[in-house]
C-alpha positions in Angstrom: 136.0 54.0 66.5 139.3 55.5 67.2 138.3 58.5 65.2 135.0 58.7 67.3 136.8 59.0 70.2 139.3 61.2 68.9 136.8 64.0 67.8 135.2 63.7 71.4 138.3 64.1 73.6 139.2 66.8 71.4 135.9 68.8 71.7 135.1 68.1 75.4 138.0 70.5 76.6 136.6 73.3 73.6 132.9 73.1 75.4 134.3 73.2 79.1 136.2 76.3 78.1 133.3 77.8 76.4 131.6 77.7 79.5 134.0 79.4 81.7 133.6 82.4 79.9 136.1 85.2 78.4 135.8 87.2 81.7 133.2 89.8 80.4 129.2 90.1 80.6 127.7 86.7 81.5 129.5 83.8 83.0 127.8 80.2 82.5 130.2 78.0 84.7 128.0 76.1 87.0 130.0 77.5 90.1 128.4 81.2 89.8 124.9 79.6 89.0 125.0 78.6 93.0 126.0 81.9 94.0 123.1 84.2 92.4 122.8 87.8 94.0 119.4 88.1 95.3 117.1 91.0 97.3 114.5 90.5 100.0 110.9 90.7 99.0 110.3 93.9 101.5 113.9 95.4 100.3 114.9 98.4 99.0 116.1 98.6 95.2 118.0 101.2 93.3 117.2 100.2 90.2 113.3 101.0 90.0 112.4 104.5 90.7 110.0 103.7 93.8 113.0 102.1 95.4 110.7 99.0 95.9 111.7 95.6 95.3 108.9 93.4 94.7 107.3 94.4 91.7 103.3 94.7 91.4 102.0 92.5 88.4 101.4 93.9 85.0 98.1 96.2 84.4 95.3 94.2 83.7 96.3 90.6 85.1 93.7 88.7 86.7 94.4 85.6 89.8 92.5 83.3 87.7 90.7 81.9 90.5 89.2 85.2 91.4 88.7 86.5 88.0 84.8 87.3 88.4 85.3 89.3 91.5 87.8 91.1 90.6 86.5 92.4 87.3 82.8 93.1 89.2 82.3 96.5 90.6 82.5 95.5 94.2 85.1 98.0 94.7 85.2 100.8 97.8 82.6 103.0 96.5 79.1 102.2 95.1 76.9 105.2 93.8 80.0 107.8 94.7 79.9 106.6 98.1 81.9 104.5 100.1 80.2 101.0 100.3 78.7 100.5 104.1 78.2 96.8 103.5 80.5 94.1 102.1 79.3 93.3 98.7 79.7 89.5 99.1 78.4 86.7 101.8 79.9 86.9 104.9 80.7 83.0 106.2 83.0 81.2 108.3 85.0 80.6 105.4 85.5 84.5 104.5 86.1 85.1 108.1 88.9 82.5 108.4 90.5 83.6 105.2 90.3 87.7 106.7 92.4 86.1 109.9 94.8 84.4 108.0 95.5 87.2 105.8 95.2 89.8 108.7 97.8 87.9 110.8 100.0 87.9 108.1 99.7 91.3 106.4 98.4 93.5 108.8 99.1 92.1 112.8 103.0 93.0 112.8 102.0 96.7 112.6 98.6 96.5 113.8 98.8 93.7 116.4 97.1 90.5 116.4 94.1 92.3 118.4 94.2 95.3 116.3 95.3 97.2 119.1 98.2 98.6 117.8 100.3 96.7 120.5 103.0 94.8 118.5 107.3 94.6 118.5 107.4 96.4 115.0 104.8 99.3 116.1 107.1 99.6 119.3 110.0 100.9 117.1 108.2 102.8 114.5 108.6 106.6 114.8 105.1 106.9 113.8 103.1 104.0 115.4 100.0 102.6 113.3 96.6 103.9 115.4 94.6 101.2 116.7 91.8 100.0 115.0 89.6 99.7 117.9 88.7 102.8 118.4 84.7 104.2 118.2 86.2 106.3 115.3 87.9 103.3 112.9 85.0 101.0 114.1 82.6 103.6 112.5 84.1 103.7 109.3 82.3 102.1 106.7 83.9 98.9 104.9 84.7 100.6 101.7 87.2 102.9 103.4 89.0 99.9 104.9 88.8 98.9 101.7 90.0 101.4 100.3 93.3 101.9 102.8 94.0 98.7 102.5 94.6 99.0 98.3 96.4 102.9 98.3 97.8 102.5 101.8 97.9 105.6 104.1 100.7 107.6 105.6 103.7 105.1 106.2 100.7 102.0 105.1 101.8 101.2 101.6 99.2 99.8 99.4 98.7 96.1 99.7 96.5 95.7 96.4 99.4 93.9 94.7 99.6 91.6 97.8 95.6 90.8 98.6 93.2 89.8 95.8 90.0 91.6 95.9 88.4 88.7 97.7 91.4 88.4 100.5 90.3 92.5 100.6 87.2 92.1 101.2 87.7 88.9 104.0 90.1 91.3 105.4 87.1 93.9 106.3 84.8 91.5 107.3 87.7 89.9 110.0 88.4 93.5 111.3 84.8 94.2 111.3 84.0 90.7 113.6 87.7 91.7 115.5 86.1 95.2 116.5 82.7 93.5 117.8 84.7 91.3 119.9 86.9 93.5 121.5 84.0 96.2 122.3 81.0 94.1 122.6 79.4 94.5 126.3 79.4 91.3 128.7 75.2 92.2 129.3 74.3 92.4 125.6 75.7 88.6 124.9 72.9 85.7 124.9 73.2 83.8 128.4 75.5 80.7 126.8 78.0 83.0 124.9 78.3 85.2 127.9 78.7 82.2 130.5 81.6 81.5 128.3 83.1 84.7 127.6 83.1 85.1 131.7 84.5 81.5 132.0 87.7 82.4 129.4 88.1 85.9 131.5 88.3 83.8 135.2 91.2 81.7 133.3 93.1 84.5 132.0 92.8 86.1 135.5 94.4 82.8 137.2 97.4 83.1 134.1 98.5 86.1 134.9 
């Protein structure tokens, strides 16, 4: 028993010394595990050629829950032209998903209403264009999807942040947002027109 205790006492200092490293290369002590250099997701990196810290997933990988849609032909083009209609059912669930993703990835620069009014846009040398102009409203859905996937101007690609289902959801929500901001009151059904007028009156009182 004394021999085992002596062996244990002799082994512990050796293990502890081994965890401290030799001053060269990697250190394995627990204190250094608590202090680890890291980069922000959207930060700049000097290691990668494109200077982006956030790395796209390896080519060919697909989210398990959207594999069927990702591998289908539901891209921006159909028969060599921009797809005009959204190729998946536009439901309230899809619009809710689109609003959620739009508010997270798009609203910071384009504004919650898509009008380009945002604190970020105010401090940009080239503010993003509003998404409510007739020119943008007349663009087919496939054109918008391609911009989301490939980027445009200072806007980067969001293909590595949004699945294709989420991209089409953003397109659907943007179209609904454009419609809601441009429709004339006289064209609304009576019940919806009354509700809209009531909301406008409430907004005027708040101002």
